[in-house]
DOZAFI-927744 format. One line per 5 residues: their letters; for each residue x, y, z of C-alpha. Coordinates in nm, 2 decimals. Example, Ala and Ser with C-alpha at 12.3 -4.5 7.8 and 13.67 -1.06 7.14 Angstrom:
BEGIN
as> 1.23/-0.45/0.78 ~ 1.37/-0.11/0.71
//
This chain:
BEGIN
mrlkl> 3.79/3.70/6.66 ~ 3.44/3.56/6.60 ~ 3.32/3.35/6.90 ~ 3.01/3.15/6.97 ~ 2.86/3.21/7.31
riwrq> 2.63/2.98/7.50 ~ 2.49/3.20/7.78 ~ 2.25/3.10/8.06 ~ 1.93/3.31/8.05 ~ 1.67/3.30/8.33
qgpsa> 1.41/3.56/8.39 ~ 1.39/3.51/8.77 ~ 1.44/3.28/9.06 ~ 1.13/3.07/9.00 ~ 1.15/3.08/8.61
agklv> 1.30/2.80/8.41 ~ 1.64/2.88/8.26 ~ 1.82/2.77/7.95 ~ 2.14/2.82/7.75 ~ 2.09/3.06/7.46
dyvad> 2.33/3.09/7.17 ~ 2.49/3.42/7.06 ~ 2.77/3.52/6.83 ~ 3.03/3.77/6.93 ~ 3.19/3.94/6.63
avspd> 3.51/4.15/6.60 ~ 3.63/4.05/6.95 ~ 3.97/4.21/7.02 ~ 4.22/3.99/7.21 ~ 4.28/4.29/7.43
msfle> 3.93/4.30/7.56 ~ 3.85/4.17/7.91 ~ 3.58/3.90/7.93 ~ 3.33/4.15/8.07 ~ 3.41/4.41/7.80
mldvv> 3.33/4.14/7.55 ~ 2.99/4.09/7.72 ~ 2.94/4.46/7.72 ~ 2.98/4.47/7.34 ~ 2.74/4.17/7.30
negli> 2.49/4.36/7.51 ~ 2.52/4.67/7.30 ~ 2.44/4.47/7.00 ~ 2.14/4.31/7.17 ~ 2.01/4.65/7.28
kkgde> 2.04/4.80/6.93 ~ 1.83/4.51/6.80 ~ 1.57/4.57/7.07 ~ 1.65/4.25/7.26 ~ 1.70/4.23/7.63
aiafd> 2.05/4.26/7.76 ~ 2.23/3.98/7.94 ~ 2.23/4.05/8.32 ~ 2.56/4.00/8.49 ~ 2.73/4.14/8.80
sdcre> 3.04/4.36/8.79 ~ 3.18/4.66/8.97 ~ 3.55/4.74/9.01 ~ 3.67/4.53/8.72 ~ 4.01/4.52/8.89
gicgm> 3.99/4.19/9.08 ~ 3.91/4.36/9.41 ~ 3.54/4.37/9.48 ~ 3.44/4.00/9.41 ~ 3.12/4.10/9.22
cslvv> 3.20/3.92/8.89 ~ 3.06/3.57/8.93 ~ 3.07/3.37/8.61 ~ 3.14/3.01/8.54 ~ 3.33/3.01/8.21
ngvah> 3.35/2.67/8.03 ~ 3.28/2.49/8.36 ~ 3.54/2.68/8.57 ~ 3.45/2.95/8.82 ~ 3.62/3.27/8.70
gpdrg> 3.75/3.10/8.39 ~ 4.07/2.91/8.29 ~ 4.33/3.16/8.44 ~ 4.45/3.07/8.79 ~ 4.45/3.33/9.06
ttvcq> 4.23/3.58/8.87 ~ 3.87/3.70/8.87 ~ 3.67/3.68/8.55 ~ 3.70/4.06/8.51 ~ 4.08/4.00/8.48
lhmrr> 4.03/3.73/8.22 ~ 4.12/3.85/7.87 ~ 4.00/3.73/7.53 ~ 4.35/3.65/7.42 ~ 4.29/3.33/7.63
fkdgd> 4.06/3.21/7.36 ~ 4.09/3.14/6.98 ~ 3.89/3.25/6.68 ~ 3.59/3.01/6.64 ~ 3.58/2.89/7.00
titve> 3.26/2.81/7.18 ~ 3.24/2.96/7.53 ~ 2.97/2.85/7.78 ~ 2.89/3.11/8.04 ~ 2.68/3.02/8.35
pwrar> 2.61/3.16/8.70 ~ 2.73/3.02/9.03 ~ 2.54/2.70/9.11 ~ 2.44/2.66/9.47 ~ 2.12/2.64/9.66
afpvv> 2.24/2.92/9.89 ~ 2.31/3.14/9.58 ~ 1.97/3.16/9.41 ~ 1.96/3.30/9.06 ~ 1.82/3.65/9.05
kdlvv> 1.83/3.69/8.67 ~ 2.05/3.54/8.40 ~ 2.40/3.53/8.54 ~ 2.33/3.73/8.86 ~ 2.30/3.54/9.18
drsaf> 2.20/3.64/9.53 ~ 2.51/3.61/9.76 ~ 2.36/3.78/10.06 ~ 2.41/3.45/10.25 ~ 2.78/3.55/10.28
driia> 2.67/3.88/10.43 ~ 2.47/3.70/10.69 ~ 2.76/3.47/10.78 ~ 2.98/3.77/10.83 ~ 2.71/3.94/11.04
aggyt> 2.69/3.62/11.26 ~ 3.06/3.65/11.33 ~ 2.99/3.98/11.51 ~ 3.26/4.23/11.58 ~ 3.59/4.27/11.78
svnvg> 3.54/4.45/12.11 ~ 3.90/4.55/12.14 ~ 3.96/4.93/12.10 ~ 4.25/4.91/11.86 ~ 4.29/5.29/11.83
gaqdg> 4.51/5.44/11.56 ~ 4.77/5.27/11.35 ~ 5.08/5.17/11.55 ~ 5.44/5.15/11.43 ~ 5.49/4.81/11.28
naili> 5.79/4.73/11.49 ~ 5.59/4.80/11.81 ~ 5.33/4.53/11.75 ~ 5.43/4.21/11.91 ~ 5.30/3.97/11.65
pkdva> 5.54/3.73/11.47 ~ 5.59/3.82/11.11 ~ 5.48/3.47/10.98 ~ 5.16/3.50/11.19 ~ 5.09/3.85/11.06
etamd> 5.15/3.75/10.70 ~ 4.92/3.44/10.73 ~ 4.64/3.66/10.88 ~ 4.67/3.92/10.61 ~ 4.68/3.65/10.34
saaci> 4.35/3.52/10.48 ~ 4.21/3.87/10.49 ~ 4.27/3.89/10.11 ~ 3.95/3.69/10.06 ~ 3.71/3.91/9.85
gcgac> 3.40/3.70/9.92 ~ 3.32/3.63/9.55 ~ 3.18/3.28/9.61 ~ 3.40/3.09/9.35 ~ 3.48/2.84/9.62
vaack> 3.11/2.76/9.66 ~ 3.06/2.74/9.29 ~ 3.35/2.50/9.24 ~ 3.27/2.27/9.53 ~ 3.05/1.97/9.45
nasah> 2.89/2.01/9.79 ~ 2.85/2.39/9.75 ~ 3.05/2.43/10.07 ~ 3.15/2.78/10.20 ~ 3.43/2.65/10.41
lfmsa> 3.71/2.83/10.23 ~ 3.54/3.16/10.26 ~ 3.45/3.11/10.63 ~ 3.79/2.97/10.72 ~ 3.96/3.28/10.56
kishl> 3.75/3.52/10.77 ~ 3.79/3.31/11.09 ~ 4.16/3.26/11.04 ~ 4.22/3.63/10.99 ~ 4.09/3.72/11.34
allpq> 4.18/3.40/11.52 ~ 4.55/3.47/11.45 ~ 4.55/3.83/11.57 ~ 4.53/3.95/11.93 ~ 4.24/4.18/11.84
gqier> 4.02/3.88/11.76 ~ 4.08/3.67/12.08 ~ 3.79/3.79/12.30 ~ 3.52/3.67/12.06 ~ 3.73/3.39/11.92
trrva> 3.52/3.09/12.02 ~ 3.18/3.26/11.99 ~ 3.27/3.38/11.64 ~ 3.36/3.04/11.48 ~ 3.05/2.87/11.64
amiaq> 2.81/3.14/11.52 ~ 2.95/3.16/11.16 ~ 2.94/2.78/11.11 ~ 2.59/2.76/11.25 ~ 2.48/3.04/11.01
adaeg> 2.64/2.87/10.71 ~ 2.45/2.55/10.80 ~ 2.13/2.74/10.82 ~ 2.19/2.90/10.48 ~ 2.21/2.56/10.31
fgscs> 2.58/2.54/10.23 ~ 2.73/2.19/10.22 ~ 3.01/2.02/10.41 ~ 3.37/2.01/10.30 ~ 3.51/1.69/10.15
negec> 3.86/1.83/10.13 ~ 3.91/1.78/9.76 ~ 4.07/2.12/9.69 ~ 3.85/2.26/9.40 ~ 3.79/2.57/9.61
eavcp> 4.16/2.65/9.64 ~ 4.21/2.58/9.27 ~ 3.96/2.85/9.16 ~ 4.01/3.11/9.44 ~ 4.12/3.44/9.27
keipi> 4.33/3.52/9.58 ~ 4.47/3.17/9.61 ~ 4.35/3.12/9.97 ~ 4.49/2.79/10.08 ~ 4.28/2.51/10.22
sniar> 4.51/2.50/10.53 ~ 4.27/2.76/10.66 ~ 3.99/2.50/10.66 ~ 4.20/2.28/10.89 ~ 4.25/2.58/11.11
mtrey> 3.88/2.66/11.12 ~ 3.81/2.30/11.22 ~ 4.05/2.32/11.50 ~ 3.90/2.65/11.61 ~ 3.55/2.49/11.60
iraqf> 3.65/2.19/11.81 ~ 3.82/2.43/12.06 ~ 3.50/2.63/12.08 ~ 3.30/2.32/12.17 ~ 3.52/2.26/12.48
spk> 3.56/2.62/12.59 ~ 3.35/2.78/12.86 ~ 3.04/2.94/12.72
//
């Protein structure tokens, strides 16, 4: 395939950015989206031009590093996948593809398509730790946790912290990310001791980072590569209200 690419180029956080046109030739339908960008970069380097900066690591949908908005959709058009799992068979010969970074005040652009998502790390750090000594792995049948509760907790723990929820939200809210982390530990016995302190500290940190509020429209759930449900946001809200009335 031959594709026209419109890619966001920006030299640094304080520099002005713009969309620059490129042509990708001989694109195989079996390439992943990031492999296609690798080939484009090889061509740029051969010509002596500067390569397009973008984040990637595992390329298996696990690490959450790939952070691209493809034709206006975080992670691209395929539901429940990261952009590294998006394949070029999803596009047709002659298509124009616009590629941009996450857009949020809390995710400043570092260069081109790379954004600084360390705000997520600070939210996690604000949540602290669990003080329960859980020891080694126990036999599953010996743990007195209902199966539905354990499965909900583990589904929440599947969040990879990519930030697609923030990029898709018109308010740049981090509620889906936070609610997944808070739900994971709030549902399990190991997370009970710090339960109220954790939710209050994480929400306060998110506010300090500049993330917006949730208006419950569901764009975050639609683009989440792990399909984290927004029911977690309702649980986080209940946890936060509970924390306000709990003894300090």
